[in-house]
C-alpha positions in Angstrom: -47.1 4.7 39.5 -49.5 6.2 42.0 -48.4 7.6 45.3 -49.5 4.7 47.4 -47.6 2.3 45.2 -44.5 4.4 45.3 -44.6 4.6 49.1 -45.2 0.9 49.5 -42.5 -0.1 47.1 -40.0 2.3 48.5 -40.6 1.3 52.1 -40.4 -2.4 51.1 -37.0 -1.8 49.5 -35.8 0.7 52.1 -36.7 -0.7 55.5 -34.2 -3.6 55.3 -31.5 -1.1 54.5 -32.4 1.0 57.5 -32.4 -2.1 59.6 -28.8 -2.9 58.5 -27.5 0.4 59.8 -29.7 0.4 62.9 -31.5 3.6 61.6 -35.0 2.3 61.4 -36.8 5.2 63.1 -40.1 6.8 62.5 -38.4 10.0 61.2 -36.3 8.1 58.7 -39.3 6.0 57.5 -41.3 9.3 57.0 -38.4 10.9 55.2 -38.0 7.9 52.9 -41.7 8.0 52.1 -41.6 11.7 51.3 -38.5 11.1 49.1 -40.5 8.5 47.2 -43.1 11.2 46.3 -40.8 14.1 45.6 -40.0 13.5 41.9 -43.8 13.8 41.1 -43.9 17.4 42.4 -43.8 18.3 38.7 -47.3 16.8 38.2 -50.1 19.1 39.5 -52.4 16.1 40.2 -49.8 14.2 42.2 -50.0 13.9 46.0 -47.4 16.6 46.6 -48.5 18.6 43.5 -51.9 19.1 45.0 -50.4 20.3 48.3 -47.7 22.5 46.7 -49.5 24.0 43.8 -47.2 26.9 43.1 -44.0 24.7 43.0 -45.8 22.0 41.0 -47.2 24.5 38.5 -43.9 26.2 37.9 -42.0 23.0 37.6 -44.6 21.5 35.3 -44.8 24.6 33.1 -41.0 24.7 32.8 -40.1 21.1 32.3 -43.4 19.0 32.1 -44.0 15.8 33.9 -41.1 13.4 34.0 -38.7 16.2 33.0 -35.9 17.4 35.2 -37.3 16.0 38.4 -37.1 12.5 36.8 -33.4 12.7 35.9 -30.0 12.4 37.4 -29.5 16.1 37.1 -32.7 16.7 39.1 -31.7 14.1 41.6 -28.3 15.9 42.1 -29.9 19.4 42.3 -32.5 18.3 44.8 -29.8 16.6 46.8 -27.8 19.9 47.0 -30.8 21.9 48.0 -31.9 19.5 50.7 -28.3 19.3 52.0 -28.1 23.1 52.2 -31.4 23.2 54.1 -30.3 20.5 56.4 -27.0 22.3 57.1 -28.6 25.7 57.7 -31.7 24.8 59.6 -31.7 21.3 61.0 -29.8 19.8 63.9 -26.9 17.5 63.4 -28.7 14.8 65.3 -30.8 14.0 62.2 -28.0 14.4 59.6 -28.8 11.1 57.9 -32.2 12.3 56.8 -30.7 13.6 53.6 -29.5 10.1 52.7 -32.9 8.5 53.3 -34.8 11.3 51.5 -32.5 10.9 48.5 -32.7 7.1 48.6 -36.5 7.5 48.4 -36.1 9.9 45.5 -33.7 7.5 43.7 -36.0 4.5 44.3 -38.9 6.5 42.8 -36.9 7.0 39.6 -36.0 3.3 39.5 -39.6 2.3 40.0 -40.7 4.7 37.2 -38.0 3.1 35.0 -40.2 0.0 34.9 -43.2 2.0 33.6 -44.2 2.0 30.0 -43.0 5.6 29.6 -39.7 5.0 31.4 -37.5 7.8 32.8 -35.4 10.4 31.1 -32.2 9.7 33.1 -30.0 12.1 31.2 -32.5 14.9 30.7 -31.9 17.7 29.5 -29.0 16.2 27.5 -31.0 13.3 26.1 -34.7 13.8 26.1 -35.9 10.3 25.3 -37.0 8.0 28.2 -35.6 4.6 28.9 -37.5 1.7 30.4 -35.8 -1.1 32.2 -38.8 -3.4 31.8 -38.3 -4.3 28.2 -41.4 -5.5 26.4 -42.8 -7.6 29.2 -41.7 -6.4 32.7 -43.3 -3.0 32.8 -46.5 -1.6 34.3 -49.1 1.0 33.3 -50.2 3.5 36.0 -53.6 2.7 37.4 -53.9 -0.6 35.5 -53.8 -4.2 36.7 -50.1 -4.4 36.3 -49.5 -1.6 38.8 -52.0 -3.2 41.3 -50.1 -6.5 41.0 -46.8 -4.7 41.9 -48.6 -2.9 44.7 -50.0 -6.3 46.1 -46.6 -8.0 45.9 -44.8 -5.1 47.6 -47.5 -4.8 50.3 -47.0 -8.5 51.1 -43.3 -8.0 51.2 -43.7 -4.9 53.4 -46.0 -6.7 55.8 -43.5 -9.6 56.1 -40.8 -7.1 56.9 -42.9 -5.4 59.6 -43.4 -8.8 61.1 -39.7 -9.6 61.0 -38.9 -6.2 62.5 -41.4 -6.9 65.3 -39.6 -10.2 66.0 -36.2 -8.5 65.9 -35.1 -10.3 62.7 -35.4 -7.8 59.9 -31.7 -7.3 59.7 -31.4 -11.0 58.8 -33.6 -10.7 55.7 -30.5 -10.1 53.5 -27.8 -12.7 53.1 -24.6 -12.1 55.1 -22.2 -10.9 52.4 -24.9 -8.8 50.6 -25.9 -7.3 53.9 -22.2 -6.4 54.8 -21.6 -4.9 51.4 -24.8 -2.8 51.5 -24.2 -1.7 55.1 -20.6 -0.6 54.2 -21.9 1.2 51.1 -24.7 3.0 53.0 -22.3 4.1 55.8 -19.7 5.3 53.3 -22.3 7.4 51.4 -23.6 8.8 54.7 -20.0 9.8 55.7 -19.5 11.5 52.4 -22.8 13.4 52.7 -22.1 14.4 56.3 -18.6 15.7 55.4 -20.2 18.6 53.4 
């Protein structure tokens, strides 16, 4: 998936969650978008790879594209590093940025799970990728299938922006689902903030 599709899809999935917890801010939206690009740091031609050539080159040389950065182990390691940086150098006023960054990261992995190549969730323990899309519900990067996903997610995102403008974005999800998601988000944030 290309950077623009990752950002659009992640924002379309993440904005309603931010709205549930009254955390829909420009900073959180930006952090969510960065998180959606972070796993592709291992690809020198990716958006972040072009801007951080040394990190991208080393990661790509050591693990290849869709290696450790596209795994649960990579997700956990990046989470620990980001939490350490946040604790050492950032103010407590923006303590929930770790959650939104890592949600963007996780959504990237889920999005790539529907690609033809899939994701190596258990890398380095199991080096084969798994795709959630089966034989029919997957996309190929840069092909019509990806552009269809992009178009659908862009329409959803524009609808969400309109609902936000009208003050109704938090009503997008049904009551019970919204309550469960809100409770889950707040609980995970509490756990992250306790470290």
